C-alpha positions as CSV (number, residue, x, y, z in Angstrom):
1,X,20.4,-29.2,-4.6
2,X,20.5,-26.0,-2.6
3,X,23.9,-25.4,-1.2
4,X,24.6,-23.5,2.1
5,X,25.9,-20.5,0.0
6,X,22.5,-20.4,-1.9
7,X,20.7,-20.2,1.2
8,X,23.0,-17.6,2.7
9,X,22.6,-15.4,-0.4
10,X,18.9,-15.7,-0.2
11,X,18.8,-14.9,3.6
12,X,21.0,-11.9,2.7
13,X,18.8,-10.7,-0.3
14,X,15.7,-11.0,1.9
15,X,17.4,-8.9,4.8
16,X,18.3,-6.4,2.0
17,X,14.7,-6.2,0.9
18,X,13.4,-5.8,4.2
19,X,15.8,-2.9,5.1
20,X,14.9,-1.1,1.6
21,X,11.2,-1.7,2.3
22,X,11.5,-0.4,5.8
23,X,13.3,2.8,4.8
24,X,10.9,3.4,1.8
25,X,7.8,3.1,4.3
26,X,9.4,5.5,6.7
27,X,10.0,8.2,4.0
28,X,6.4,7.6,2.7
29,X,4.9,7.9,6.2
30,X,6.5,11.5,6.3
31,X,4.4,12.8,3.4
32,X,0.9,14.2,3.8
33,X,-0.3,11.4,1.6
34,X,1.5,8.7,3.4
35,X,0.5,10.1,6.6
36,X,-3.2,9.9,5.7
37,X,-2.9,6.4,4.3
38,X,-1.3,5.2,7.5
39,X,-4.0,6.6,9.5
40,X,-6.5,4.7,7.4
41,X,-4.8,1.4,7.9
42,X,-6.6,-1.4,9.6
43,X,-5.4,-2.9,12.8
44,X,-4.2,-5.9,11.0
45,X,-1.9,-3.9,8.7
46,X,-0.6,-1.7,11.5
47,X,0.4,-5.1,13.3
48,X,2.3,-6.0,10.2
49,X,4.1,-2.9,10.1
50,X,5.2,-3.4,13.7
51,X,6.2,-6.9,12.9
52,X,8.4,-5.7,10.0
53,X,10.1,-3.2,12.3
54,X,10.6,-5.9,14.9
55,X,12.0,-8.3,12.1
56,X,14.4,-5.5,10.9
57,X,15.6,-4.6,14.6
58,X,16.1,-8.3,15.2
59,X,18.2,-8.8,12.2
60,X,20.3,-5.7,12.9
61,X,20.6,-7.0,16.6
62,X,21.9,-10.4,15.3
63,X,24.6,-8.7,13.3
64,X,25.6,-6.4,16.1
65,X,25.9,-9.6,18.3
66,X,27.9,-11.4,15.6
67,X,30.4,-8.4,15.3
68,X,30.9,-8.2,19.0
69,X,31.5,-12.1,19.2
70,X,34.1,-11.9,16.4
71,X,35.8,-8.8,17.9
72,X,36.1,-10.6,21.2
73,X,37.4,-13.7,19.7
74,X,40.0,-11.6,17.5
75,X,40.9,-9.8,20.7
76,X,39.9,-6.5,18.9
77,X,38.4,-3.5,20.8
78,X,34.6,-3.6,20.7
79,X,32.8,-1.2,18.3
80,X,30.4,0.8,20.5
81,X,26.9,-0.7,20.1
82,X,25.4,2.8,19.5
83,X,27.8,3.2,16.4
84,X,26.7,-0.2,15.0
85,X,23.1,0.4,15.4
86,X,23.5,3.7,13.3
87,X,24.8,1.5,10.3
88,X,22.4,-0.1,7.7
89,X,21.9,-3.7,7.8
90,X,23.8,-4.5,4.7
91,X,26.9,-2.7,6.1
92,X,26.7,-4.8,9.4
93,X,26.3,-7.9,7.5
94,X,29.6,-6.8,5.5
95,X,31.4,-6.1,8.8
96,X,30.4,-9.4,10.4
97,X,31.5,-11.5,7.3
98,X,34.8,-9.6,7.2
99,X,35.4,-10.3,10.7
100,X,34.4,-14.1,10.3
101,X,36.9,-14.3,7.2
102,X,39.6,-13.0,9.6
103,X,38.8,-15.5,12.2
104,X,39.0,-18.3,9.6
105,X,42.6,-17.4,8.8
């Protein structure tokens, strides 16, 4: 039987992989070989890359929203959104989980 923690771990690992893949692709795109390959991509592949970026942005946005919600509930000062968006997804997830733990106490 799959438990809630198993599902959460799978989601977390998927988000981490998505973030690593996105960063790797961005670095590769800055090389001459990468730029040439990206230029040759089909419209379908380009759409997939856009989708990947949107998914990553959505995951980051969800974590920023969680952090702000927990900060409000804990009556903490809100971390500026700009500061949160500068952090990697795994750090945002850690912060949200830490705030959630504080709320549970």
